[in-house]
C-alpha positions as CSV (number, residue, x, y, z in Angstrom):
1,M,25.0,16.9,128.3
2,M,23.4,14.7,125.7
3,D,21.8,16.5,122.8
4,G,18.1,17.2,123.1
5,L,17.9,17.6,126.8
6,R,18.2,21.4,127.0
7,L,15.1,23.6,127.3
8,D,16.7,27.0,126.7
9,G,14.2,29.4,125.2
10,R,11.2,27.5,126.5
11,T,8.6,28.7,129.0
12,A,7.1,26.2,131.4
13,V,4.1,26.5,133.7
14,V,3.9,24.1,136.7
15,T,0.6,24.1,138.6
16,G,0.9,23.2,142.2
17,G,4.4,24.4,141.8
18,A,5.0,25.2,145.5
19,G,4.3,21.7,146.6
20,A,6.9,19.0,147.1
21,I,6.6,17.4,143.7
22,G,5.9,20.7,142.0
23,T,9.0,22.3,143.4
24,A,11.1,19.4,142.3
25,V,9.6,19.7,138.8
26,C,10.3,23.4,138.7
27,R,13.9,22.8,139.8
28,D,14.6,20.2,137.1
29,L,13.0,22.3,134.3
30,A,14.9,25.4,135.4
31,S,18.2,23.4,135.5
32,L,17.6,22.4,131.9
33,G,17.4,26.1,130.9
34,A,13.6,26.6,130.8
35,R,12.0,29.8,132.1
36,V,9.6,28.4,134.8
37,V,6.4,29.9,136.2
38,V,5.5,28.6,139.7
39,A,1.6,28.6,139.6
40,D,-0.1,28.0,142.9
41,V,-3.1,29.0,145.0
42,D,-0.8,29.9,147.9
43,E,1.0,33.0,146.5
44,P,3.4,33.5,149.4
45,A,4.5,29.9,149.0
46,A,4.9,30.3,145.2
47,A,6.9,33.4,145.7
48,A,9.2,31.7,148.3
49,T,9.6,28.7,146.0
50,A,10.6,30.9,143.1
51,A,13.0,32.9,145.2
52,A,14.6,29.8,146.7
53,L,15.1,28.2,143.2
54,N,16.6,31.4,141.8
55,A,18.9,31.7,144.8
56,A,20.1,28.1,144.3
57,R,20.9,28.6,140.6
58,P,24.6,28.7,139.7
59,A,25.8,32.0,138.4
60,P,25.7,32.2,134.6
61,E,28.9,32.0,132.7
62,A,30.3,35.2,131.5
63,G,28.7,36.3,128.2
64,A,25.9,33.7,128.5
65,G,22.6,35.1,127.4
66,A,19.4,34.6,129.4
67,A,16.8,32.2,128.1
68,V,13.8,34.0,126.6
69,G,10.1,33.4,127.1
70,G,8.4,32.5,129.9
71,G,0.7,17.8,141.2
72,D,0.3,16.6,143.0
73,R,0.0,18.4,146.2
74,P,-2.9,16.6,147.9
75,G,-4.8,18.5,150.5
76,T,-8.2,20.1,151.1
77,R,-7.9,23.1,148.8
78,P,-6.7,23.5,145.2
79,K,-3.1,24.1,144.6
80,G,-2.1,26.6,142.2
81,G,-4.8,30.7,144.4
82,P,-6.6,33.7,143.8
83,A,-4.9,36.1,141.4
84,D,-3.3,38.9,143.3
85,G,-4.3,41.7,140.9
86,A,-0.7,42.7,140.0
87,G,0.4,42.4,136.4
88,P,3.6,40.9,135.2
89,G,6.6,42.9,136.5
90,D,4.3,45.1,138.6
91,G,7.1,45.8,141.0
92,P,7.7,45.0,144.7
93,G,5.5,43.4,147.3
94,D,5.5,39.8,148.5
95,G,7.7,37.8,146.3
96,A,9.1,40.8,144.5
97,G,11.6,39.9,141.8
98,T,9.9,36.6,140.9
99,R,7.1,37.7,138.6
100,P,7.0,37.0,134.9
101,G,8.7,39.9,133.0
102,D,11.3,40.7,135.7
103,G,14.1,38.7,134.1
104,A,14.3,36.0,136.8
105,R,14.7,32.4,135.6
106,V,11.9,31.2,137.9
107,T,8.9,33.4,138.4
108,H,5.5,33.0,140.1
109,L,1.9,33.7,139.6
110,A,-1.1,32.9,141.7
111,V,-4.1,31.0,140.2
112,D,-7.1,29.5,141.9
113,L,-7.8,26.4,139.9
114,A,-11.3,26.0,141.3
115,D,-12.2,29.4,139.7
116,P,-12.5,29.6,135.9
117,A,-12.2,33.4,136.0
118,S,-8.9,33.1,137.9
119,I,-7.6,30.6,135.3
120,E,-8.6,32.9,132.4
121,E,-6.9,35.9,134.2
122,F,-3.8,33.8,134.7
123,C,-3.6,32.8,131.1
124,G,-3.9,36.4,130.1
125,R,-1.0,37.4,132.3
126,V,1.4,34.6,131.8
127,G,2.3,35.1,128.2
128,P,3.3,32.4,125.7
129,V,3.7,29.0,127.2
130,D,5.6,26.1,125.6
131,I,5.4,23.5,128.5
132,L,2.4,23.0,130.7
133,V,2.7,20.6,133.6
134,H,-0.6,19.9,135.3
135,N,0.8,18.9,138.7
136,A,-1.8,20.4,141.1
137,G,-4.4,18.2,142.7
138,I,-6.7,17.9,145.7
139,S,-7.7,14.7,147.5
140,I,-10.4,14.4,150.2
141,V,-10.0,10.9,151.8
142,E,-13.2,9.3,153.0
143,P,-15.2,6.2,152.3
144,F,-17.2,6.7,149.1
145,V,-20.6,5.8,150.5
146,T,-20.3,8.5,153.1
147,S,-18.5,11.1,151.0
148,D,-19.9,14.5,150.4
149,P,-20.9,15.4,146.8
150,A,-19.6,18.9,147.5
151,G,-16.2,17.4,147.8
152,W,-16.6,15.6,144.5
153,D,-17.4,18.9,142.9
154,L,-14.3,20.5,144.3
155,M,-12.0,17.7,143.2
156,W,-13.7,17.8,139.7
157,R,-13.0,21.5,139.4
158,V,-9.4,21.3,140.4
159,N,-8.3,17.9,139.2
160,L,-10.0,17.7,135.8
161,R,-11.9,20.8,134.7
162,A,-8.9,23.1,135.5
163,P,-6.4,21.1,133.4
164,M,-9.0,21.0,130.6
165,L,-9.5,24.8,130.7
166,L,-5.9,25.7,131.1
167,T,-5.0,23.5,128.1
168,K,-7.9,24.9,126.0
169,L,-6.5,28.4,126.6
170,L,-2.8,27.7,126.2
171,L,-2.6,24.9,123.6
172,P,-3.5,27.2,120.6
173,G,-0.3,29.1,121.2
174,M,1.7,25.9,121.2
175,T,0.2,24.7,118.0
176,E,0.7,28.1,116.3
177,R,4.4,28.0,117.2
178,G,4.8,24.3,116.2
179,W,6.1,23.0,119.5
180,G,4.7,22.1,122.9
181,R,4.6,19.7,125.8
182,L,1.6,18.7,127.9
183,V,2.3,16.6,131.0
184,F,-0.6,15.6,133.3
185,V,0.3,14.4,136.8
186,S,-2.3,11.9,137.8
187,S,-1.9,9.1,140.4
188,D,-1.4,5.4,140.6
189,G,-4.5,5.4,142.7
190,A,-6.4,6.3,139.5
191,R,-4.9,3.3,137.7
192,A,-5.3,0.7,140.4
193,G,-7.9,2.1,142.8
194,S,-7.2,3.5,146.3
195,G,-9.4,3.0,149.3
196,G,-11.1,6.2,150.5
197,E,-10.3,8.0,147.2
198,G,-13.1,7.1,144.9
199,A,-13.9,10.6,143.7
200,Y,-10.2,11.6,143.6
201,A,-9.4,8.5,141.5
202,A,-12.3,9.2,139.2
203,T,-11.2,12.8,138.5
204,K,-7.5,11.8,138.1
205,A,-8.5,8.9,135.8
206,G,-10.2,11.5,133.5
207,L,-6.8,12.8,132.7
208,F,-5.9,9.6,130.9
209,G,-8.6,10.1,128.2
210,L,-7.9,13.8,127.9
211,A,-4.2,13.3,127.4
212,K,-4.6,10.6,124.8
213,T,-7.2,12.7,122.9
214,L,-4.9,15.8,122.9
215,A,-1.9,13.6,121.8
216,R,-3.9,12.7,118.7
217,E,-5.3,16.2,118.0
218,A,-2.0,18.1,118.5
219,A,0.5,15.7,117.0
220,R,0.7,17.4,113.7
221,A,1.8,20.6,115.5
222,N,4.7,18.8,117.2
223,V,2.9,18.9,120.6
224,T,3.1,15.8,122.8
225,S,0.8,14.9,125.6
226,N,1.5,12.3,128.3
227,V,0.5,11.3,131.9
228,V,2.8,10.6,134.8
229,C,1.3,8.6,137.7
230,P,3.2,8.9,141.0
231,G,2.9,5.9,143.4
232,P,3.6,6.2,147.1
233,T,5.8,9.3,147.4
234,D,7.6,10.7,150.4
235,T,6.0,14.1,150.8
236,P,5.3,16.2,153.9
237,M,1.7,15.2,153.8
238,L,2.5,11.5,154.0
239,R,4.9,12.2,156.9
240,R,2.1,14.0,158.7
241,I,-0.2,11.0,158.2
242,D,2.6,8.8,159.5
243,A,2.9,10.9,162.6
244,E,-0.8,10.2,163.3
245,K,-0.4,6.5,162.4
246,P,3.2,5.5,163.4
247,G,4.6,2.8,161.2
248,L,2.5,3.5,158.2
249,V,5.3,4.7,156.0
250,D,7.4,1.6,156.8
251,K,4.5,-0.6,156.1
252,I,3.9,1.1,152.7
253,A,7.6,0.8,151.8
254,R,7.7,-2.9,152.6
255,G,4.9,-3.5,150.1
256,I,6.9,-1.8,147.2
257,P,9.1,-4.0,145.1
258,L,11.9,-1.5,145.3
259,R,11.4,-1.4,149.1
260,R,11.3,2.4,149.4
261,L,9.0,5.3,148.9
262,G,9.3,7.4,145.8
263,T,10.7,10.9,146.2
264,P,9.6,14.1,144.5
265,Q,12.8,14.0,142.5
266,D,11.8,10.5,141.1
267,V,8.7,12.0,139.7
268,A,10.3,15.2,138.5
269,G,12.9,13.4,136.5
270,L,10.3,11.7,134.3
271,V,8.3,14.9,133.9
272,A,11.3,16.8,132.9
273,Y,12.4,14.2,130.4
274,L,9.0,14.2,128.8
275,C,9.4,17.9,128.2
276,T,12.6,17.6,126.3
277,D,13.3,16.9,122.6
278,R,14.7,13.5,123.7
279,A,11.0,12.5,124.3
280,A,9.7,14.0,121.0
281,Y,8.5,10.6,119.9
282,V,6.7,9.8,123.2
283,T,3.1,10.9,123.2
284,G,-0.3,9.5,124.4
285,Q,1.4,7.5,127.2
286,T,0.6,6.9,130.8
287,L,3.7,6.1,132.8
288,S,3.9,5.2,136.5
289,V,6.6,6.2,138.9
290,S,5.8,3.7,141.7
291,G,8.8,1.5,142.4
292,G,7.0,-1.4,140.7
293,V,3.7,-1.2,142.6
294,T,1.9,-1.1,139.3
295,M,3.4,-2.9,136.3
296,Q,1.8,-2.7,132.8
């Protein structure tokens, strides 16, 4: 492997880590040697994701030491759930063997991104974090003029306030250690607009300004901050919509210059690269993974 692509000794947190894109990001980061925490509102799904990724890992070579140290999943609730009250390494239960502190490469913790208290508890439990991937997101699709402001508030709390608060709590540790990676998963809908997603696009667009500001403020501490914008991506949610509106996926794919939907792996590849030392000189950027739907 080329120099600068390993993440041994680094701890990564991926919010919305049990979703399609989140799982792909967790898999790629773990494959590069990072210790990964799957953070999700759905704790059973987070535990299952961590267990599956650990089971799929190749056995370590004899004598190899373990690494140290420790999105969009659209829907109608925040991704990333109420803290379960168990502390790191608190023993068995659902998802036993995948909590931080138990020695597994991929671990899990529940966090409700709509609840600041849950976020603060999560940050107190997770330990030092080197890589923070803000992948979680929530989208309520409806025409803007008939949309419910209560839905705006929920999307604001999950899509924008939660990344702000998580970063505020975890960034000081990165700057103190002199290394860190912030990756915000936004949406091409926030760059180009998307019918029925006015509030979603507004909250996701807020990540652009946040990421650029953090790129400037944290640069001297060797912390980079970038945004990744997925375009049309083949996820279970899109397939459910296609089942209700047959032919929708094919229609979307025909409008993409590369003539196919993106995959979670397409998005994860860019996210993982931005977390490595190969991307140490890339900061303050907004990059689309859209097959050419948006070109800038």
